[in-house]
C-alpha positions in Angstrom: 8.5 81.2 -98.7 6.8 83.7 -96.5 8.1 86.9 -94.6 6.7 88.4 -91.6 7.1 91.1 -88.9 5.8 90.5 -85.5 5.5 93.0 -82.8 4.8 91.3 -79.4 3.6 93.4 -76.4 3.1 92.2 -72.8 5.7 90.9 -70.5 8.2 90.3 -73.2 11.2 92.1 -71.8 13.5 91.2 -69.1 12.2 87.5 -69.0 14.2 85.6 -71.5 11.9 86.2 -74.3 14.3 87.1 -77.0 16.6 83.8 -76.3 13.4 81.7 -76.0 12.3 83.3 -79.4 15.5 82.3 -80.9 15.4 78.7 -79.8 11.9 78.5 -81.0 12.8 79.8 -84.5 15.7 77.4 -84.6 13.2 74.4 -83.8 10.9 75.8 -86.3 13.5 76.0 -89.2 13.0 79.9 -89.6 15.3 82.6 -90.0 15.3 86.5 -89.0 15.7 88.4 -86.5 14.5 89.6 -82.9 15.1 92.7 -81.1 13.7 94.7 -78.0 12.3 98.0 -78.7 12.1 101.0 -76.6 8.5 101.0 -75.8 8.9 97.8 -74.0 7.6 95.4 -76.7 9.5 92.8 -78.8 10.4 93.0 -82.9 10.7 89.8 -84.9 11.6 89.5 -88.7 11.0 85.8 -89.3 11.1 84.1 -92.9 10.8 80.6 -94.3 8.6 77.7 -95.6 4.6 78.8 -95.0 3.8 76.2 -92.7 7.2 76.6 -90.5 6.4 80.3 -90.2 3.0 80.1 -89.3 4.2 77.3 -86.6 6.6 79.9 -85.1 3.8 82.3 -85.2 1.8 80.1 -83.1 4.6 79.8 -80.7 5.6 83.5 -80.2 1.8 84.1 -79.8 1.6 81.4 -76.7 5.1 83.1 -75.4 8.1 80.3 -75.7 9.0 81.6 -72.3 7.5 80.4 -69.0 8.3 83.9 -67.3 6.8 85.9 -70.2 3.3 86.5 -71.3 2.3 87.7 -74.7 -0.8 90.0 -74.7 -0.8 91.2 -78.3 0.9 90.1 -81.2 0.8 92.3 -84.6 1.4 90.2 -87.8 2.2 92.1 -91.0 3.5 89.9 -94.3 6.7 91.4 -95.9 9.0 90.6 -98.3 11.8 88.4 -97.5 15.0 89.8 -96.5 17.1 86.4 -97.2 18.4 85.7 -93.6 20.7 83.2 -93.4 20.0 82.3 -89.8 18.1 83.5 -86.5 19.8 86.3 -84.4 19.3 88.3 -81.4 20.2 91.7 -82.3 20.1 95.5 -80.5 
């Protein structure tokens, strides 16, 4: 099992990015959270099987929504938080 935090910058707020990220997480089979940050970026925690997490990272990097555009994605490995689903939070 692996866990990561992601910080996506670019056109990622006001374009359905969090909702599309949740859909992508559900399809990839990863758990975690996604939320907007005050600086205009989006923060994501994701955990699951190594390969599923990597596929999810690739989807986020390419932007899961047609209206958004990820310009930069920071990825950091972290300890799993044992999420049971993937949620949009505030």
